[in-house]
N, C-alpha and C positions, 0 to 999 in steps of 0.2 A: 852342677847345678851350684847355683851362688848360695846356694843355705851349707852344704857340704865348705865351701869358702869361709863362708861368716863362724860357722861354730867352731872354723880353726883358728880365729882370730882371738884376741886375748880379750879386746872389747865387748864379744859374746859372755862370757861370765859376766860381767856389769849390767846386759843390758836385756830385760825378757820378753821377746817382740814372737808375736806368732808370726807363720807361715807366710800369711799376704799382708803384714806391716813388714815384712823384711825383703818379700817381694818387690813391693812398692818403693821400700826403700832403692833398690837398685835399680828400678826402672828413674826415678825421680834422678840418682846419681846418673846414668846415662845422657836421660836431657840434659841435665845438667854441662854436662862434658861437652857435647854436641853445641851446647848454647856457647860455651867459651871458646870453644878450638881449641882446649886443651886435649894431648895425647896421655893415653896413659894405658902406654905396652904390656907394660907387666902385670897391671891391673884386667885388659881384656887378655892375655893370655891365661891367667889364670881360671878365669870366667868361663873361657872355652875349655881349656882342660875339664872343668868341671859339668860340661855339656850344657850349658846356659847361652841363650841369646835370640 
């Protein structure tokens, strides 16, 4: 799940976001990646390990 990954990042200590905000952030990031045509294999692997997609 994205939230497990998110809470392991150092930035999580600086941002107080609800589950809905963080899920929306991940969804927006996915759309941006698709529009830009940018590959993020490491991020994709981390998200897959956490069971989100």
